[in-house]
Each structure stands twice: as structure tokens, then as C-alpha cells.
C-alpha positions as CSV (number, residue, x, y, z in Angstrom):
1,M,80.9,-104.1,-1.6
2,F,78.3,-103.6,0.5
3,S,78.5,-103.0,4.5
4,V,76.4,-103.0,7.5
5,T,77.5,-102.1,10.7
6,V,75.7,-102.4,14.3
7,R,77.0,-101.0,17.5
8,D,77.0,-102.5,21.1
9,H,78.9,-101.7,24.2
10,M,80.7,-103.6,26.9
11,M,82.5,-102.9,30.4
12,V,85.2,-105.6,31.5
13,A,87.5,-105.9,34.2
14,H,91.1,-107.0,33.4
15,S,94.8,-107.0,33.9
16,F,97.7,-107.9,31.8
17,R,101.0,-109.7,32.1
18,G,104.6,-108.2,31.0
19,E,106.6,-105.2,32.0
20,V,105.2,-103.5,28.6
21,F,102.0,-103.0,29.7
22,G,103.3,-100.7,33.1
23,P,100.2,-99.9,35.3
24,A,97.6,-102.2,33.1
25,Q,99.4,-105.0,34.9
26,Q,96.8,-104.1,37.7
27,L,93.5,-105.1,37.6
28,H,91.2,-102.6,36.0
29,G,88.4,-101.8,34.2
30,A,87.6,-101.1,30.5
31,T,84.8,-99.8,28.4
32,F,84.8,-100.8,24.6
33,V,82.4,-99.1,22.4
34,V,81.5,-102.4,19.8
35,D,81.2,-101.9,15.7
36,V,80.6,-105.3,13.8
37,T,80.6,-104.5,10.0
38,F,79.1,-107.4,7.7
39,R,80.5,-106.8,4.4
40,G,79.3,-108.4,0.9
41,P,79.6,-107.7,-2.6
42,E,75.6,-108.3,-3.4
43,L,71.9,-107.7,-1.8
44,D,69.1,-110.1,-1.6
45,A,66.1,-109.4,-3.9
46,D,64.9,-107.1,-0.8
47,G,68.0,-105.1,-1.1
48,I,69.4,-106.6,2.1
49,L,72.9,-107.8,3.0
50,V,72.3,-108.9,6.3
51,D,68.8,-108.4,9.0
52,I,69.7,-105.5,11.0
53,G,67.6,-106.7,14.0
54,L,68.8,-110.4,13.9
55,A,72.9,-108.1,13.5
56,T,72.0,-106.3,16.7
57,R,70.3,-109.2,18.8
58,H,73.3,-111.6,18.2
59,V,76.3,-108.9,18.2
60,R,74.4,-108.2,21.9
61,E,74.2,-111.8,23.1
62,V,78.1,-112.0,21.8
63,V,78.8,-108.7,23.6
64,G,76.6,-109.6,26.6
65,A,78.7,-112.7,27.3
66,L,82.0,-110.6,27.8
67,S,80.3,-107.9,29.9
68,Y,80.2,-107.3,33.4
69,R,82.7,-110.1,33.7
70,N,86.3,-109.9,34.8
71,L,88.2,-111.4,32.2
72,D,91.2,-113.0,34.2
73,D,88.4,-115.3,35.4
74,E,87.1,-116.5,31.9
75,P,88.7,-120.2,30.8
76,A,88.1,-118.9,27.0
77,F,90.9,-116.3,28.2
78,A,93.2,-118.4,30.1
79,G,96.7,-117.7,30.0
80,V,95.9,-114.5,27.1
81,N,96.5,-111.2,27.6
82,T,93.0,-109.4,26.4
83,T,94.3,-106.7,24.6
84,T,91.8,-104.9,22.7
85,E,93.3,-106.7,19.7
86,V,92.3,-110.2,21.0
87,L,89.2,-109.2,22.0
88,A,88.2,-107.7,18.4
89,R,89.3,-111.3,17.6
90,S,87.1,-112.9,20.2
91,V,84.0,-110.9,18.8
92,A,84.3,-111.5,15.5
93,D,84.8,-115.3,15.7
94,S,81.7,-115.7,18.0
95,I,79.9,-113.5,15.0
96,A,81.2,-115.5,12.3
97,E,80.2,-118.5,13.6
98,R,76.7,-117.5,14.0
99,V,76.9,-116.4,10.2
100,R,77.8,-119.3,9.2
101,A,75.4,-121.6,10.9
102,R,72.8,-118.9,8.9
103,E,71.6,-117.6,12.6
104,L,71.5,-114.0,10.5
105,G,68.2,-114.9,8.4
106,G,68.4,-115.7,4.6
107,A,69.7,-112.3,3.2
108,G,73.0,-113.1,5.8
109,D,74.2,-116.0,3.2
110,L,75.5,-113.3,1.4
111,V,78.2,-111.8,3.9
112,A,81.2,-112.9,2.7
113,G,83.1,-111.0,5.6
114,L,83.3,-109.0,8.8
115,A,85.1,-106.5,10.5
116,V,85.1,-106.0,14.3
117,T,86.2,-102.8,16.2
118,L,86.2,-102.0,19.7
119,H,86.7,-98.5,20.9
120,E,88.5,-97.8,23.3
121,S,88.1,-93.9,23.2
122,H,87.6,-91.6,20.9
123,V,91.5,-91.3,20.1
124,A,92.3,-95.2,20.2
125,W,90.5,-98.5,18.9
126,A,91.5,-101.4,17.5
127,S,89.9,-103.7,14.8
128,Y,90.0,-107.7,13.3
129,E,88.7,-108.6,9.7
130,C,87.5,-111.8,8.5
131,D,86.4,-113.7,5.3
132,L,83.5,-116.3,5.3
């Protein structure tokens, strides 16, 4: 299995509902390093799984749409605790839509799966994986 990973970052504000979250129930900021890994069993005739430039652009657009926002005010997250896990799935779903729509170039047809990892810090992160 081949993989190609591109990286970006986002800064958001949000709060959580539920005693389990302690002080994070209050509005706070979070900065995430975002890794999106494209996976596939083969390469195209040029030796490419996915066009890194296109992948980087699409990840930047998806992540940029969340950056500098209070996620508590975003309709897409109404009633949802925007945990790191939930945000990883949201980014993965958006990128998967673009892969399925063939927006990542011809070689993108070879992408069989995605993994999105949001790094909260150097010691904690969460991931979401999906098949395409």
C-alpha cells in the first residue's frame, strides 16, 4: 500500500457540553496540525498516487473553511461536541467528497482510503480513517 501525506493547520474556538470536559466547557481556542494521508495499492503510469499540489490545495481549502471560526456558531456542528475525533471525521468526509468527485487529478482515482490526523500537541492526537 502506498501513502502520500500532506499537512496544514487550523486554529478554532469552541466549547464542550458535559461535565467530563471540565474547564473545556468554557469557550477556548485550539490549534491543530492536520495530516491527511491518501492511501492506495498502486501508482499510475507516472508513479503517482495523488497529485501532491492538488492534495495540498484541497486540504488547505477544507481546513481553511474551519480556521479562525467559533465552531459553536457553525450550523454544521450544531448540537455536536467538536472534539478532536469529530473534527478529524469532518475533515476526512470533506476530503473524501473531493476525491470521489475526481478533483485531485487523474491519479487520484487510485486513492482507496484516507486517514486524517489532528495533532492537538506533541503528545496527543486523534485520527479518523475511511475507505473510498
